[in-house]
N, C-alpha and C positions, 0 to 999 in steps of 0.2 A: 504493499500499500504506499501511496505517496502522501506525505504530510508537509504542510506549509509551516513557515516560521511562526512560532507562537501557538501552534496547534498541539492540543493535548492528546497523547497517545493512550495512556490510561491514567486513572486517578487512584490515589490511596483509598483503600476500602473497596475498590472493584473486585469482582470475582475473578480468580486466576483461571485461565483456561488455556494459556499458550505461552510459549518462549518467544522472545523476539530477537531478530538479528538484524543489525544496522548494515545495509549495503552502502549507502551514501548519507551523508549529512551529519548532523550533531544533535545530541539529546541531553537534556538536563534531567537529573533525578533530584527530586526534592520531597522533603517531609513536612507535615504540618502538625503542630502539637495540638492538644485538646484545647489550649487557650488562643490558638491561632497564629502562633509564631511559626514561621516558615524557615527551613534551612536547606540549602542546596548541598547534597551529599556526594555528587559525582557528575562529571561531564564525560559523556561517552561519544565515541566516533565510529567510522567504518571499521568493520571487523569484531566489533563488541557485541555481546548479548545483553539482554535485559529481561526482566521478569522471570528469571530462571529459579526463583523461589519455589514456584509451583512444582518443580521436580523433587523438591525436598518436603512437600506436603503442605506448603502454605496454601490456604484456601482463598485468601484475599490479598491484594496488592499492598505492600508495606510502604510504598511511596508513589509519587506521581512523576510521570514522564512526560516531558514537553519537548517538541522540536525547536532547536535554537537556530537551526538553518533548514532550508528545504531538505527533506530526508526521504529516503526509500527504505522501508522497513519490511522485512519478511516476518509474518506471523506463522508459528509452527505450533500445531496442537500438541499437547503433552504426549499422547501416545505416538504420535509421528516422531516427535524429537527422541523419545526413548528408543524407538525402533532405529532411528538414524544413528544414535550414539552406539548402538549395539552392532549395526552392520556397516557403517561407514567410518573406517579408520581415520581418515582425514578430518572429518566432522568432529569425531570424538577427541582427537588430538587437540584441535583448535578450540573445543569447549574447554577441556581440561586446562590448557594454557591460559584461557580467559579467566576461569575461576581461580586459578593460582595467583594470577597477577592481582585479580580483585582482592583476594584474601591478603596479599602482602601489602597492597595499597591501604586497606582498612587497618591493618596492624601498624603501618607507618603513621597513619593518621592519629591513631590512639597514642603512640609513643610521642608524637609531635606535641599533642596537647599536654602531656606531662613534662617534657624535658626540653623541647626546642623553644628558641626565642620566637617571638612574634614575627621578626623579620625573616627568619628561616622558614616558617610556616607559609608566609606569603610566597617566598621564593619558590618553595616546593609546589604550590598551587599554580604559579605561573609556568613552571617547567612542565607540569602535567598538561597544562593549556597548550604548550608548545608541541608535546608529544602528539596531542590530538590534531594539532595544525599540520604536522609533518605527515600525518597518515592521509591528509586531503590532498588531491591533485594540485590545487592552487597554493598549497603550503600556508594558507591563511586559515586560522582556527575561527570557531564561532566566536562572535563577540560576547564578551562577559560584561554584564552591567554593573554599575557602581553599587548596586545592592547585593548582587550574587557574589562578587569577588570578596567582599568582607565576610559574608556569611561562610563561604568555603574555607577561609583561613581562620575563622573564629576570632575576628578582629573588628574593631570599629571602623567606619568609613573614614574618618579623620586620620587614624593611623595608617590605614591602607595607603591613602593619598601621600601621606608623608614619605612612607617607604617607596612608593611609586616614583616620586620626584627624585629621591635619593638614587634609586636604581637607574633612572634616566640619566642623571648627572654623572654616574659612573660608567655609563655606556652599556649597561646590562639589557636595557629595554629602549625601544624607540616607539614613540606614539605621537602622531601628528593629528591635531583636531580630533575628528570623530572617526578617523580611519583605523585599520586594524592595528593591534598591538603586535610589534615585532620583538620577539624574545631571543636574546643571544644565549648561546650555550654556556658563556662565561658566567651566567648567573649561578650556575652550579657551585661556584666557589662560595657563594653566600651559604648554601646549605651544608657544604663540607666543612666551613669555618667553625672552629670550637669557640 
């Protein structure tokens, strides 16, 4: 199915009936608390799966997925996905690699919240955005709004803006007007710095 920018693919609380595979585009996963606070938990791009919790017994969606760029998404019914995982080795390998990288990312995020500085958390979020961008043919990632970026890094908007100005001054990022954010690989030095 094709989705336009800003279109909801599924909503938190919806019934789980399929696993989704992103062929093209970018997807934002977010969760909303009972009191209405929303947090972005991941940005996904081509080659990623989403909604895979149904394979583990989830009956309802735990998050909301929204297209952040025009996207082409394949919906695969649970039984079909299970059959493919058992009979198509390449599909199984791709799915396992996705799940392992997702697990590592979640573990890193948890460790970041306890031990990393705010600056390092923002740098890690930007580098992930860069990774999604590199998987796209145009090498431009989906735009990240000024509310999404602070939510992903667990920081205030003011602090994110301060760090972005610092990163720009140091040549780690380039951002002109409302154009795409260009993230240099050298930003990794911020993450690796003790």
